[in-house]
Biopython code that builds the backbone (N, CA, C, O; Angstrom):
import numpy as np
from Bio.PDB.StructureBuilder import StructureBuilder

atoms = [
    (1, "UNK", "N", (0.615, -1.212, 0.104)),
    (1, "UNK", "CA", (-0.235, 0.110, 0.068)),
    (1, "UNK", "C", (0.776, 1.232, -0.091)),
    (1, "UNK", "O", (0.592, 2.310, -0.656)),
    (2, "UNK", "N", (1.964, 0.754, 0.555)),
    (2, "UNK", "CA", (2.890, 2.244, 0.866)),
    (2, "UNK", "C", (3.489, 2.334, -0.783)),
    (2, "UNK", "O", (3.497, 3.390, -1.416)),
    (3, "UNK", "N", (3.872, 1.307, -1.209)),
    (3, "UNK", "CA", (4.526, 1.452, -2.043)),
    (3, "UNK", "C", (3.622, 2.127, -3.659)),
    (3, "UNK", "O", (4.027, 2.765, -4.631)),
    (4, "UNK", "N", (2.715, 1.754, -3.389)),
    (4, "UNK", "CA", (1.324, 2.455, -4.465)),
    (4, "UNK", "C", (1.223, 4.020, -3.916)),
    (4, "UNK", "O", (1.761, 5.056, -4.307)),
    (5, "UNK", "N", (0.381, 3.756, -2.936)),
    (5, "UNK", "CA", (0.920, 5.565, -2.689)),
    (5, "UNK", "C", (2.293, 6.813, -3.471)),
    (5, "UNK", "O", (2.271, 7.790, -4.220)),
    (6, "UNK", "N", (3.351, 5.999, -2.717)),
    (6, "UNK", "CA", (4.714, 7.204, -2.919)),
    (6, "UNK", "C", (4.908, 6.572, -4.678)),
    (6, "UNK", "O", (5.921, 7.129, -5.103)),
    (7, "UNK", "N", (4.329, 5.667, -5.764)),
    (7, "UNK", "CA", (4.341, 5.649, -6.840)),
    (7, "UNK", "C", (3.192, 6.447, -7.327)),
    (7, "UNK", "O", (3.280, 6.532, -8.552)),
    (8, "UNK", "N", (2.456, 6.884, -7.005)),
    (8, "UNK", "CA", (1.754, 7.844, -7.303)),
    (8, "UNK", "C", (1.450, 9.639, -6.843)),
    (8, "UNK", "O", (0.965, 10.570, -7.486)),
    (9, "UNK", "N", (1.877, 9.559, -5.748)),
    (9, "UNK", "CA", (2.868, 10.838, -5.653)),
    (9, "UNK", "C", (4.069, 11.911, -6.211)),
    (9, "UNK", "O", (4.304, 13.115, -6.105)),
    (10, "UNK", "N", (4.907, 10.290, -7.117)),
    (10, "UNK", "CA", (5.444, 10.392, -8.125)),
    (10, "UNK", "C", (5.622, 10.803, -9.031)),
    (10, "UNK", "O", (6.620, 11.384, -9.457)),
    (11, "UNK", "N", (4.391, 10.501, -9.627)),
    (11, "UNK", "CA", (3.258, 10.660, -10.734)),
    (11, "UNK", "C", (2.695, 11.892, -10.308)),
    (11, "UNK", "O", (2.868, 12.727, -11.196)),
    (12, "UNK", "N", (1.979, 12.452, -9.141)),
    (12, "UNK", "CA", (1.329, 13.564, -9.832)),
    (12, "UNK", "C", (2.187, 14.880, -9.428)),
    (12, "UNK", "O", (1.625, 15.973, -9.353)),
    (13, "UNK", "N", (4.055, 14.674, -9.081)),
    (13, "UNK", "CA", (4.432, 15.537, -9.248)),
    (13, "UNK", "C", (5.830, 15.757, -10.176)),
    (13, "UNK", "O", (6.764, 16.525, -9.945)),
    (14, "UNK", "N", (5.700, 15.085, -10.985)),
    (14, "UNK", "CA", (6.074, 14.619, -12.177)),
    (14, "UNK", "C", (4.954, 15.428, -13.393)),
    (14, "UNK", "O", (5.092, 15.755, -14.572)),
    (15, "UNK", "N", (4.194, 15.496, -12.719)),
    (15, "UNK", "CA", (3.013, 16.216, -13.865)),
    (15, "UNK", "C", (2.792, 17.910, -13.232)),
    (15, "UNK", "O", (2.329, 18.833, -13.902)),
    (16, "UNK", "N", (3.248, 18.006, -11.814)),
    (16, "UNK", "CA", (3.120, 19.383, -11.284)),
    (16, "UNK", "C", (4.107, 19.868, -11.847)),
    (16, "UNK", "O", (3.743, 20.531, -12.818)),
    (17, "UNK", "N", (5.679, 19.859, -11.649)),
    (17, "UNK", "CA", (6.822, 20.122, -11.232)),
    (17, "UNK", "C", (6.616, 21.098, -12.653)),
    (17, "UNK", "O", (6.200, 22.252, -12.544)),
    (18, "UNK", "N", (6.940, 20.529, -13.916)),
    (18, "UNK", "CA", (6.915, 21.249, -15.138)),
    (18, "UNK", "C", (5.843, 22.474, -15.265)),
    (18, "UNK", "O", (5.724, 23.111, -16.311)),
    (19, "UNK", "N", (5.334, 22.649, -14.487)),
    (19, "UNK", "CA", (4.347, 24.009, -14.593)),
    (19, "UNK", "C", (4.486, 24.735, -13.301)),
    (19, "UNK", "O", (3.731, 25.659, -12.995)),
    (20, "UNK", "N", (5.411, 24.330, -12.581)),
    (20, "UNK", "CA", (6.670, 25.489, -11.583)),
    (20, "UNK", "C", (7.827, 25.999, -12.053)),
    (20, "UNK", "O", (8.363, 27.062, -11.741)),
    (21, "UNK", "N", (8.227, 25.065, -12.926)),
    (21, "UNK", "CA", (9.761, 24.763, -13.407)),
    (21, "UNK", "C", (9.835, 26.042, -14.670)),
    (21, "UNK", "O", (10.713, 26.904, -14.714)),
    (22, "UNK", "N", (8.879, 25.928, -15.482)),
    (22, "UNK", "CA", (8.394, 26.506, -17.291)),
    (22, "UNK", "C", (7.021, 27.644, -16.666)),
    (22, "UNK", "O", (5.849, 27.460, -16.992)),
    (23, "UNK", "N", (7.551, 28.992, -15.580)),
    (23, "UNK", "CA", (6.671, 29.713, -15.889)),
    (23, "UNK", "C", (6.565, 30.438, -16.913)),
    (23, "UNK", "O", (7.574, 30.764, -17.538)),
    (24, "UNK", "N", (5.387, 30.814, -17.270)),
    (24, "UNK", "CA", (4.678, 31.426, -18.898)),
    (24, "UNK", "C", (5.343, 30.780, -19.915)),
    (24, "UNK", "O", (6.014, 31.290, -20.812)),
    (25, "UNK", "N", (5.006, 29.131, -19.617)),
    (25, "UNK", "CA", (5.509, 28.439, -21.178)),
    (25, "UNK", "C", (4.545, 27.563, -21.902)),
    (25, "UNK", "O", (4.091, 26.518, -21.436)),
    (26, "UNK", "N", (4.252, 28.081, -23.124)),
    (26, "UNK", "CA", (3.542, 27.293, -23.276)),
    (26, "UNK", "C", (3.652, 25.830, -24.108)),
    (26, "UNK", "O", (4.411, 25.456, -25.003)),
    (27, "UNK", "N", (2.705, 25.275, -23.502)),
    (27, "UNK", "CA", (2.733, 23.201, -23.895)),
    (27, "UNK", "C", (1.831, 23.127, -24.505)),
    (27, "UNK", "O", (0.700, 23.035, -24.028)),
    (28, "UNK", "N", (2.158, 23.153, -25.987)),
    (28, "UNK", "CA", (1.530, 22.746, -27.050)),
    (28, "UNK", "C", (1.583, 21.087, -27.770)),
    (28, "UNK", "O", (2.545, 20.370, -27.494)),
    (29, "UNK", "N", (0.611, 20.642, -28.581)),
    (29, "UNK", "CA", (0.609, 19.399, -29.089)),
    (29, "UNK", "C", (2.050, 19.624, -29.809)),
    (29, "UNK", "O", (2.551, 20.701, -30.132)),
    (30, "UNK", "N", (2.562, 18.361, -29.967)),
    (30, "UNK", "CA", (3.490, 17.744, -30.882)),
    (30, "UNK", "C", (3.140, 18.008, -33.039)),
    (30, "UNK", "O", (3.789, 18.348, -34.027)),
    (31, "UNK", "N", (1.383, 17.460, -32.613)),
    (31, "UNK", "CA", (0.937, 18.434, -34.456)),
    (31, "UNK", "C", (1.701, 19.511, -34.837)),
    (31, "UNK", "O", (2.280, 19.500, -35.923)),
    (32, "UNK", "N", (1.798, 20.752, -33.822)),
    (32, "UNK", "CA", (2.130, 22.340, -34.163)),
    (32, "UNK", "C", (3.661, 22.051, -34.588)),
    (32, "UNK", "O", (4.212, 22.390, -35.635)),
    (33, "UNK", "N", (4.332, 21.166, -33.240)),
    (33, "UNK", "CA", (5.520, 21.250, -33.587)),
    (33, "UNK", "C", (6.216, 20.384, -34.821)),
    (33, "UNK", "O", (7.433, 20.307, -34.988)),
    (34, "UNK", "N", (5.357, 19.838, -35.534)),
    (34, "UNK", "CA", (5.908, 18.782, -36.718)),
    (34, "UNK", "C", (5.698, 19.853, -36.693)),
    (34, "UNK", "O", (6.406, 20.631, -36.053)),
    (35, "UNK", "N", (4.319, 20.345, -37.609)),
    (35, "UNK", "CA", (4.026, 21.550, -38.820)),
    (35, "UNK", "C", (5.608, 22.703, -38.986)),
    (35, "UNK", "O", (6.505, 22.947, -39.794)),
    (36, "UNK", "N", (5.077, 23.164, -37.452)),
    (36, "UNK", "CA", (6.555, 23.920, -37.840)),
    (36, "UNK", "C", (7.953, 23.475, -38.092)),
    (36, "UNK", "O", (8.711, 24.292, -38.617)),
    (37, "UNK", "N", (8.468, 22.099, -37.740)),
    (37, "UNK", "CA", (9.528, 21.744, -38.474)),
    (37, "UNK", "C", (9.540, 21.007, -40.377)),
    (37, "UNK", "O", (10.303, 20.739, -41.305)),
    (38, "UNK", "N", (8.431, 20.993, -40.069)),
    (38, "UNK", "CA", (8.117, 20.491, -41.904)),
    (38, "UNK", "C", (8.253, 21.869, -42.326)),
    (38, "UNK", "O", (9.269, 22.066, -42.992)),
    (39, "UNK", "N", (7.540, 22.846, -42.133)),
    (39, "UNK", "CA", (7.644, 24.588, -43.101)),
    (39, "UNK", "C", (9.486, 24.521, -42.845)),
    (39, "UNK", "O", (10.052, 24.500, -43.938)),
    (40, "UNK", "N", (10.135, 24.497, -42.055)),
    (40, "UNK", "CA", (11.967, 25.130, -41.875)),
    (40, "UNK", "C", (12.012, 24.167, -42.739)),
    (40, "UNK", "O", (12.547, 24.701, -43.710)),
    (41, "UNK", "N", (11.696, 22.601, -43.134)),
    (41, "UNK", "CA", (12.618, 21.741, -43.485)),
    (41, "UNK", "C", (12.127, 22.353, -45.604)),
    (41, "UNK", "O", (13.037, 22.495, -46.421)),
    (42, "UNK", "N", (10.903, 22.542, -45.918)),
    (42, "UNK", "CA", (10.705, 22.524, -46.868)),
    (42, "UNK", "C", (8.851, 23.565, -46.441)),
    (42, "UNK", "O", (7.823, 23.262, -45.835)),
    (43, "UNK", "N", (9.365, 24.854, -47.223)),
    (43, "UNK", "CA", (8.116, 25.608, -46.825)),
    (43, "UNK", "C", (7.037, 25.768, -47.922)),
    (43, "UNK", "O", (5.960, 26.363, -47.977)),
    (44, "UNK", "N", (7.957, 24.784, -49.014)),
    (44, "UNK", "CA", (6.725, 24.219, -50.283)),
    (44, "UNK", "C", (5.875, 23.191, -50.061)),
    (44, "UNK", "O", (4.897, 22.885, -50.744)),
    (45, "UNK", "N", (6.338, 22.595, -48.947)),
    (45, "UNK", "CA", (5.242, 21.540, -49.052)),
    (45, "UNK", "C", (3.951, 21.628, -48.140)),
    (45, "UNK", "O", (3.676, 22.287, -47.137)),
    (46, "UNK", "N", (3.028, 20.355, -49.171)),
    (46, "UNK", "CA", (1.160, 20.570, -48.670)),
    (46, "UNK", "C", (1.145, 19.314, -48.265)),
    (46, "UNK", "O", (1.668, 18.302, -48.731)),
    (47, "UNK", "N", (0.573, 19.477, -47.469)),
    (47, "UNK", "CA", (0.008, 18.245, -46.871)),
    (47, "UNK", "C", (-0.994, 17.655, -47.882)),
    (47, "UNK", "O", (-1.609, 18.435, -48.610)),
    (48, "UNK", "N", (-1.235, 16.070, -47.991)),
    (48, "UNK", "CA", (-1.295, 15.306, -49.131)),
    (48, "UNK", "C", (-2.858, 14.776, -48.294)),
    (48, "UNK", "O", (-3.550, 13.979, -48.928)),
    (49, "UNK", "N", (-3.309, 15.189, -47.045)),
    (49, "UNK", "CA", (-4.891, 14.068, -46.894)),
    (49, "UNK", "C", (-5.331, 15.694, -46.360)),
    (49, "UNK", "O", (-4.680, 16.735, -46.272)),
    (50, "UNK", "N", (-6.484, 15.408, -46.119)),
    (50, "UNK", "CA", (-7.417, 16.277, -45.106)),
    (50, "UNK", "C", (-8.061, 15.951, -44.039)),
    (50, "UNK", "O", (-8.886, 15.076, -44.301)),
    (51, "UNK", "N", (-8.060, 16.360, -42.592)),
    (51, "UNK", "CA", (-9.553, 15.530, -42.220)),
    (51, "UNK", "C", (-10.588, 15.337, -42.538)),
    (51, "UNK", "O", (-11.389, 16.023, -43.172)),
    (52, "UNK", "N", (-10.637, 14.457, -42.148)),
    (52, "UNK", "CA", (-12.690, 13.813, -42.644)),
    (52, "UNK", "C", (-13.038, 14.685, -41.756)),
    (52, "UNK", "O", (-13.899, 15.370, -42.310)),
    (53, "UNK", "N", (-12.864, 15.093, -40.625)),
    (53, "UNK", "CA", (-13.811, 15.659, -39.772)),
    (53, "UNK", "C", (-13.553, 16.394, -38.615)),
    (53, "UNK", "O", (-13.577, 15.802, -37.536)),
    (54, "UNK", "N", (-13.245, 17.906, -38.676)),
    (54, "UNK", "CA", (-12.801, 19.146, -37.565)),
    (54, "UNK", "C", (-13.677, 19.676, -37.068)),
    (54, "UNK", "O", (-14.501, 20.559, -37.305)),
    (55, "UNK", "N", (-13.226, 18.604, -35.862)),
    (55, "UNK", "CA", (-14.266, 19.414, -34.180)),
    (55, "UNK", "C", (-14.627, 21.315, -34.684)),
    (55, "UNK", "O", (-14.015, 22.361, -34.900)),
    (56, "UNK", "N", (-15.865, 20.832, -34.656)),
    (56, "UNK", "CA", (-16.241, 22.738, -34.064)),
    (56, "UNK", "C", (-15.750, 23.662, -33.129)),
    (56, "UNK", "O", (-16.022, 24.862, -33.077)),
    (57, "UNK", "N", (-14.801, 22.844, -32.189)),
    (57, "UNK", "CA", (-13.594, 23.948, -30.949)),
    (57, "UNK", "C", (-12.563, 23.252, -30.490)),
    (57, "UNK", "O", (-12.042, 22.164, -30.248)),
    (58, "UNK", "N", (-12.535, 24.047, -30.489)),
    (58, "UNK", "CA", (-10.863, 22.912, -29.363)),
    (58, "UNK", "C", (-11.557, 22.597, -28.051)),
    (58, "UNK", "O", (-10.721, 22.365, -27.178)),
    (59, "UNK", "N", (-12.545, 22.530, -27.713)),
    (59, "UNK", "CA", (-13.057, 21.764, -26.525)),
    (59, "UNK", "C", (-13.677, 20.645, -26.567)),
    (59, "UNK", "O", (-13.536, 19.680, -25.816)),
    (60, "UNK", "N", (-14.748, 20.837, -27.934)),
    (60, "UNK", "CA", (-14.132, 19.545, -28.569)),
    (60, "UNK", "C", (-13.161, 18.446, -28.464)),
    (60, "UNK", "O", (-12.916, 17.550, -27.656)),
    (61, "UNK", "N", (-12.657, 18.899, -29.700)),
    (61, "UNK", "CA", (-11.090, 18.308, -29.266)),
    (61, "UNK", "C", (-10.633, 17.115, -28.419)),
    (61, "UNK", "O", (-10.305, 15.928, -28.423)),
    (62, "UNK", "N", (-10.928, 18.770, -27.330)),
    (62, "UNK", "CA", (-9.993, 18.363, -26.104)),
    (62, "UNK", "C", (-10.674, 17.077, -25.828)),
    (62, "UNK", "O", (-10.064, 16.031, -26.050)),
    (63, "UNK", "N", (-12.007, 17.057, -25.316)),
    (63, "UNK", "CA", (-13.113, 16.164, -24.718)),
    (63, "UNK", "C", (-12.669, 15.386, -25.291)),
    (63, "UNK", "O", (-11.589, 15.059, -24.799)),
    (64, "UNK", "N", (-13.047, 14.576, -26.574)),
    (64, "UNK", "CA", (-12.755, 13.570, -27.983)),
    (64, "UNK", "C", (-11.297, 12.668, -27.817)),
    (64, "UNK", "O", (-11.052, 11.474, -27.990)),
    (65, "UNK", "N", (-10.266, 14.102, -27.301)),
    (65, "UNK", "CA", (-8.993, 13.180, -27.030)),
    (65, "UNK", "C", (-8.380, 12.950, -25.355)),
    (65, "UNK", "O", (-7.244, 12.580, -25.060)),
    (66, "UNK", "N", (-9.765, 13.369, -24.183)),
    (66, "UNK", "CA", (-9.232, 12.348, -23.265)),
    (66, "UNK", "C", (-10.324, 11.550, -23.450)),
    (66, "UNK", "O", (-10.084, 10.681, -22.613)),
    (67, "UNK", "N", (-11.429, 11.215, -23.998)),
    (67, "UNK", "CA", (-11.701, 10.507, -23.949)),
    (67, "UNK", "C", (-11.709, 9.143, -24.678)),
    (67, "UNK", "O", (-12.366, 8.166, -24.319)),
    (68, "UNK", "N", (-10.936, 9.205, -25.692)),
    (68, "UNK", "CA", (-10.310, 8.755, -26.420)),
    (68, "UNK", "C", (-8.294, 7.485, -25.112)),
    (68, "UNK", "O", (-7.791, 6.361, -25.119)),
    (69, "UNK", "N", (-8.159, 8.389, -24.613)),
    (69, "UNK", "CA", (-7.472, 7.997, -23.362)),
    (69, "UNK", "C", (-7.987, 7.513, -22.084)),
    (69, "UNK", "O", (-7.414, 6.632, -21.442)),
    (70, "UNK", "N", (-8.775, 7.932, -21.812)),
    (70, "UNK", "CA", (-9.740, 7.656, -20.759)),
    (70, "UNK", "C", (-10.118, 5.327, -21.365)),
    (70, "UNK", "O", (-9.769, 4.327, -20.738)),
    (71, "UNK", "N", (-10.738, 5.402, -22.443)),
    (71, "UNK", "CA", (-11.137, 4.325, -23.060)),
    (71, "UNK", "C", (-10.067, 3.503, -22.985)),
    (71, "UNK", "O", (-10.259, 2.343, -22.623)),
    (72, "UNK", "N", (-8.643, 3.986, -23.339)),
    (72, "UNK", "CA", (-7.734, 3.037, -23.970)),
    (72, "UNK", "C", (-6.842, 2.572, -22.596)),
    (72, "UNK", "O", (-6.405, 1.424, -22.523)),
    (73, "UNK", "N", (-6.550, 3.844, -21.218)),
    (73, "UNK", "CA", (-6.892, 3.101, -19.886)),
    (73, "UNK", "C", (-7.900, 1.780, -19.099)),
    (73, "UNK", "O", (-7.732, 0.842, -18.320)),
    (74, "UNK", "N", (-8.818, 2.314, -19.747)),
    (74, "UNK", "CA", (-10.231, 1.414, -18.694)),
    (74, "UNK", "C", (-9.677, 0.164, -19.792)),
    (74, "UNK", "O", (-10.225, -0.764, -19.197)),
    (75, "UNK", "N", (-9.187, -0.315, -20.621)),
    (75, "UNK", "CA", (-8.930, -1.250, -21.389)),
    (75, "UNK", "C", (-7.564, -1.948, -20.532)),
    (75, "UNK", "O", (-7.362, -2.862, -19.732)),
    (76, "UNK", "N", (-6.659, -0.703, -21.381)),
    (76, "UNK", "CA", (-5.643, -1.937, -20.345)),
    (76, "UNK", "C", (-5.786, -1.389, -19.077)),
    (76, "UNK", "O", (-4.700, -0.827, -18.936)),
    (77, "UNK", "N", (-6.454, -1.180, -18.016)),
    (77, "UNK", "CA", (-6.297, -1.553, -16.989)),
    (77, "UNK", "C", (-6.887, -2.679, -16.386)),
    (77, "UNK", "O", (-6.520, -3.220, -15.343)),
    (78, "UNK", "N", (-8.453, -3.207, -17.599)),
    (78, "UNK", "CA", (-9.524, -4.227, -17.891)),
    (78, "UNK", "C", (-8.486, -5.371, -18.101)),
    (78, "UNK", "O", (-8.655, -6.368, -17.398)),
    (79, "UNK", "N", (-7.123, -5.365, -19.228)),
    (79, "UNK", "CA", (-6.389, -6.670, -19.041)),
    (79, "UNK", "C", (-5.551, -6.945, -18.557)),
    (79, "UNK", "O", (-5.138, -8.090, -18.742)),
    (80, "UNK", "N", (-4.840, -6.055, -17.674)),
    (80, "UNK", "CA", (-4.391, -6.715, -16.176)),
    (80, "UNK", "C", (-4.776, -6.435, -15.538)),
    (80, "UNK", "O", (-3.944, -5.555, -15.320)),
    (81, "UNK", "N", (-5.699, -6.257, -14.537)),
    (81, "UNK", "CA", (-6.529, -6.803, -13.715)),
    (81, "UNK", "C", (-6.760, -8.770, -13.913)),
    (81, "UNK", "O", (-6.442, -9.724, -13.203)),
    (82, "UNK", "N", (-7.422, -8.643, -15.169)),
    (82, "UNK", "CA", (-8.197, -10.044, -16.101)),
    (82, "UNK", "C", (-7.217, -11.045, -15.419)),
    (82, "UNK", "O", (-7.253, -11.881, -14.516)),
    (83, "UNK", "N", (-6.133, -10.427, -16.503)),
    (83, "UNK", "CA", (-4.535, -12.281, -16.549)),
    (83, "UNK", "C", (-4.380, -11.874, -15.179)),
    (83, "UNK", "O", (-3.746, -12.820, -14.711)),
    (84, "UNK", "N", (-4.681, -10.555, -13.678)),
    (84, "UNK", "CA", (-4.113, -10.675, -12.657)),
    (84, "UNK", "C", (-4.372, -11.750, -12.380)),
    (84, "UNK", "O", (-3.653, -12.722, -12.147)),
    (85, "UNK", "N", (-6.268, -11.515, -12.403)),
    (85, "UNK", "CA", (-7.075, -12.851, -11.508)),
    (85, "UNK", "C", (-6.975, -14.410, -12.139)),
    (85, "UNK", "O", (-7.515, -15.309, -11.494)),
    (86, "UNK", "N", (-6.428, -14.663, -13.135)),
    (86, "UNK", "CA", (-6.442, -15.327, -14.065)),
    (86, "UNK", "C", (-5.162, -16.192, -13.479)),
    (86, "UNK", "O", (-5.289, -17.385, -13.204)),
    (87, "UNK", "N", (-4.088, -15.577, -13.337)),
    (87, "UNK", "CA", (-3.098, -15.884, -12.581)),
    (87, "UNK", "C", (-3.602, -17.147, -10.943)),
    (87, "UNK", "O", (-3.627, -18.297, -10.506)),
    (88, "UNK", "N", (-3.888, -15.745, -10.704)),
    (88, "UNK", "CA", (-4.184, -16.179, -8.651)),
    (88, "UNK", "C", (-5.041, -17.463, -9.224)),
    (88, "UNK", "O", (-5.094, -18.326, -8.348)),
    (89, "UNK", "N", (-5.887, -17.943, -10.706)),
    (89, "UNK", "CA", (-7.012, -18.462, -10.430)),
    (89, "UNK", "C", (-6.197, -19.916, -10.485)),
    (89, "UNK", "O", (-6.171, -20.705, -9.540)),
    (90, "UNK", "N", (-5.708, -20.070, -11.436)),
    (90, "UNK", "CA", (-4.900, -20.981, -11.684)),
    (90, "UNK", "C", (-3.646, -21.308, -11.242)),
    (90, "UNK", "O", (-3.075, -22.304, -11.685)),
]
sb = StructureBuilder()
sb.init_structure("model")
sb.init_model(0)
sb.init_chain("A")
sb.init_seg("    ")
for serial, (resi, resn, name, xyz) in enumerate(atoms, 1):
    if name == "N":
        sb.init_residue(resn, " ", resi, " ")
    sb.init_atom(name, np.array(xyz, "f"), 0.0, 1.0, " ", f" {name:<3s}", serial, name[0])
structure = sb.get_structure()
């Protein structure tokens, strides 16, 4: 139990410390960074594929991203729990 609390505290610190160390920094996504890097390498580059659907706002986009992460985490947690229960059973 103590080990789990220690690991949880470490994860929380790893998430919070960068916010205080880099005050005023913009924490953007990888998509924007990739677009800027490609623009520096080849200014005439044009994407060969457009999104099928653009979310109407940044909040909806964030919601979909969080929903995707929650479903993935739920699946991973279920799988680990299932395998651990199967191991204890046998």
